[in-house]
Steps between C-alpha positions, in 0.01 A plus 500: 500500500559371850837329548662297778603819678133580571444182703698613803678269743452143382687317777304196617222582253376240253528632146345320204700562180343435160795398282505384140685170523346365181821345373542255209549142615640191335352244734619632836795692356470878465634597157499877563506631858491868403169566671619335821813714505297813424291441813796485736549872567162540667528172691844588633387846607202358686716238671749765610209703639401203717177425316351152489481447126231292327554466126212423263506447124350310211678270258356398165130456438362220712122463477418630848609176669828348623721372219852375584631626164450856625625470856716781634721254691790534250481877549531458877813292446653765274397778739700333779808499279463864392411641843754278677236463771226252589170533313203305627255344257153359549278324251205730576429862427221524756392248760624360833848404376561845354364674811719291731810571292429874502440503874835327557702767316758699691641841418682486165362158409368427149218267399385418147143377458385271220373620161220756536325369190437165665207692652227610254439817700830650381394555139122492540297745292274542804627784719344348813678169443829683456437706812418189705828337393690823569351511850644154568840611370485807726418306816762568769696742280588860585593636156509417131779572251425477128821401323377283212521742211413228250145486637415864580296521179269226632206538737569200722448431869866523599558810287203729559265374773781409741647849463163642605477285814839581653729802531674466165794630301705428188818302544834608360456301179163651411628849585806449279292367211267800518793741507638342182164512323465867588839560339360342185180704496574838663751702296721207393849586380500521120534351249259241641490160330270206569570150368200268489499132414320187606252297308185709465415855401175466695699470825655842435211696346444733792864571565577573133212746477609673821870508414454654155422824682819482706792326327741599228576152365304175508682177412279203414620140494388156613195320367297820508710649219338278237166670546680831439665363186170359374335836568756652262396252233784251530451124480616330819474128423386291796622756756277602789223734385214668682283583201240675716764757602611608152287813490607595851865465406450709185354765725807487724730540202304801376487654848874456546567673169267785597676548834853462364564183700751273332379140482784262421395162362742220410652510152595133511349194668630158603255258340478131591358198327314406819457610859787290632844560646672299227290621208667613177512880487579792274536877535279688255379858446210590728297621202547171315479225763358249253818523295663255740552138386189414703266728307160561654570232764790696653458629856670815622659429839746786558610835368800477269858621558455823303191583708683414822771753413241767417312438826825516698594830333162653586536386861851643519368838384232513770518656844209290630415147385214272604499144367216250529485175304769287332592555137469132411463151640798548730446164670643342182862605451462529121241775553648684800739737322253788464404492867865474601589800283231716661607391848864572419408843365319583823810411700727704271304825481560785741125564520256391770379150411201304626424135426126462534474171688335177384662330202748785456641451850509125448679548169782720629573255781475196274745665261750561780458872572533610863219709646733783599594566136159664447358812658204299629340159443133510588339213686163562339462504123120525500492762774767707323310494172169597661669790680654615170156473340381760750280257691450528875632202694272388786787377714662845491180698539422326828836617642440868426 
């Protein structure tokens, strides 16, 4: 894969950098700036090389038209604080204002353009529409750096077509993410444990199937665990269930047994009377969820304390750990203990630990864990999972 070193002398050259600045916002306040901070290494290196840096990114899912709720202006403000340098911002991605701002850049200057997805060409299913938008983004530029790992699994104008129109290379973030993923897939240090959570089994089907051939231990928590428990014949009350996945999950359980892969499911569950932060709750055996005071109306919202200890012990025994998906509804403090226990275990183990982006990254920060306590926190949950499924990622292929 081509990296920054292949682009040669960048002094006075205009370099378009595709970042992933898709940060969570509360109004105009960034609630987690992890992706902004992750982009800084490449930006700083380009500035020091004398490049004229044009940053592009999406934020949220606007419907192909300007929407002030998804403006990147708050990101520009935070970027100034983190870089300790001016960062220009324009309310266009392409057009006369954007072109004038790019033309005015000096060596080492940084400009952030408005949300790519305000233009329908960015995510169009029509390759010609994407290419036309990419051609506008490429106008006046000398090189392209792909550094938005969270989007490399998408075929979008700023990810694939733009890389084909300009001399292109991976930024330091994308290169680092790929190096970590290769450590997880090419001769990982053993024992190798993977902890999966989140709400739905269907979101993890491909990665579970692929990992059963490669891991020693698979820990399952979060909302997806109830489909596993139901597949074993247990009653799960009103907990989340994907009934159409029961046969698939039974197949996974049988395949794991055949391969000697240890699947660890919770032995106890925190059950609530309702999906609410202040709901009455009880801890019950995982194989008898309806024994709670709430009967068949009870909702499982976290793994229990016994399960948390077992998960932590399995993580401590591992030499390599990948974690994707919270163990419970961590946004509510009453149901955050399982996720906190897994995060704590990852910081305590001597093994190589990877937090697989998305909700997992948000959870560790929300629970007060510093990024540097983990081996690596990915900036792209979806991209990480697709790579671990064995899928090819268009945004990486185009850089080969």
